[in-house]
N, C-alpha and C positions, 0 to 999 in steps of 0.2 A: 878362184873356181877350180884352177890346176890341180891344186892342193888337195881339194874335196874329192875331184875324180882320183888323181893319185892314189889318194886314201881308200877310194873304195874299188878301185878297178885297175892297181897294180898288177895283179896277175894276169889279167887278161890282156894288158898294154904290152907285158913281158914276153908274152906268149906260152906262157905256161900253166893256163886257165881257158879254157874256149869264149867265155864270156865272163863280163860283169856288169850288175845294174847300180845305178847312181841317182838318187832323186836330187833334181835342184830346186830348191826352193826359188820361186818367180819373185818374191818379193825381197829378198836376199839379192838376188840376180838376176835385176830388169832385162839384163840384155841377154840371159842366161842362151836362149834359142839360137841369137846370131854368134855366141861364143862357139855354142856347141857346132854351129855350120863351118865357122872357120879353124874351128881346129880339128875338124873332119876333114877338111880339104888339106889341110897340110898333113896329118897324119896318114891319110889315105894313100900320099904317096909312098907310104913306108909299109904298108898291108896292116893299119890299124883305122878300123870305123867307129863312128861316134855316130849311132842312130836313135833321135826321139822316137821310143815306141809306144807312150802313152801322155797326155797332158790332160793335168784338170787343172781346177781353177787355179790353186795352187804351186803344183811342182808340174815338174816336168820330167818324165823317167827316161833315161838314158841307157841303151845298150851301149857296152863297149866290146870290142872283140876283134879277134884278126880272122878273116873270112878263110881262110885255110885251117887253121886250129878249130874253127865253128863246124866246116862241115865233115870235119874228121870225126867231132865229137857226135855229130848228127848222125854219124853212120855206125857207131857203136853198136853190137850186137843187143839187142833188146829196147835200143832206143828209137829208132825208125818205126817201131811194132806200138812203142809207149805211145809217138805222135801220131801214127796212123789212128790209133785207139782214142785220140781226142778230135779226132776231124781233120788232121791236118792231109791236105790233098797229097795222094801217092806219084811220085816220079816230080815232085816242085821243087824249083831249083833253090838256093838259099836266099834268094831276094822275096820270092814267094811265099817260103816258109816262114821268115820273117814278119812278112804282111800278114801272113795268118795268126802269129802271136799277137800283131798288132791289134787284130780283130778280136781274139779273144779275151786281151788285155781290156777291151772295151764293154765286154760282157758283165752282168751281175757277179757270177762266180770267178771267184781269182783263179787262174789257169796252173795249178801246180804243176805241169808240165813243163812250166819254163825252167824247173831245176835241170830237165835234159839240157838247156841252151846252156847254163852255167857251169855245166861240166859235174852234177852231181851225179853219182851212180845209181843207176836206174832200180835197184834194189832199194835204196834210199828212199828215191821218187816213191815208188809204190808203197814204200812202208809209212811216209808220211800221209798218202793218197790215203790208206786204209786203214792205218793204226792212230795218226794224229802223234800222242805221247806216250804210247802204250809200247813197250819193248824200246825205246831210245836206247841207245849204248854211250852216246856219246852228242854235246851240241857243241857246235862251233859254227862255220862257215852256213853249215845245215846242219840237220836233224839226222843222224846216223842211226841205221838199223841194223847195218851188216859187218863191215870190217872196220871196229873202231881204230885199231892200231894204223892201218893204213892211212885212214882218214886223219888221225891225229899226225902223223908224219906229214901231210899234203898241208893241213892247215898251218905247222909249225915253217914250211916252205912260202905259203902264200903271207904271212907275217914277216919273213925275213924279206921276203919282194918289197911289202910295204915300208919297210924301215929303211930298206936302200933308196928306193926311189924319193921317201920323204926327205933321206938328208939331200940329196941332189938336188933337189927342188928347194932346200931351204939354204943351200949356196949359191942361190940366185938363178940356175937354170931353169928354162922351160921345157915343157913336155916334147913340143917340137925340135929342142936341141938334143935332148938327152936321147931322143928317138931318131936322129938325124933326119929330120924333117924340115928345115928351115926354110 
C-alpha cells in the first residue's frame, strides 16, 4: 500500500504540493483503514498527515498533506473566496475546513473546489467548474485553462518526485524511513 500512496501522493509527501488524494481499494487492502492510521501516526511526527476524507463500500479516499503547506495554499488569493463561495465556514481552522470537505464529499454533487486543496490554480478550478472541456490548454495532473507553460513545468517536477520516491521504495525503504519518522 505504501507504493500506491507514494505513486499518487509523492509531491504532497515531499512538500512540493499542498495535498494529494489516493483511493484505497478495500478488497485489495482489507486492513487499509488501520494501515492509514499507523502510517499517519508515524508520519505526523514529521509534519505529514494521512486522513480518510470519504469512505464508500469499495474504497477509502485518503487526503495526504503537510498542514503548513496546505494552510498556505488555502490562503492564496482567490482560494479563500472560492471556498467561501462553496459554503466553507469563514474563519475556520484547517481541521474544520477539512471536516467541511468531508461533508461535501458525501453530497450527491462532487465538490470541484477540492482542487483548491490539491494546489490547482484557482483559474483552472473555475475553468473546470464553468467550462469543463471548453478552452482546455493542457491535461496532466488537472485540466489547465490558464498557464500551460507553468503547469507543464510543475507536472514534470511532480513526475520527477514520484520517480525518485519510487526508486527509494523499490530499494526496500519504507515511507517512515524515507521521511525520518521511524
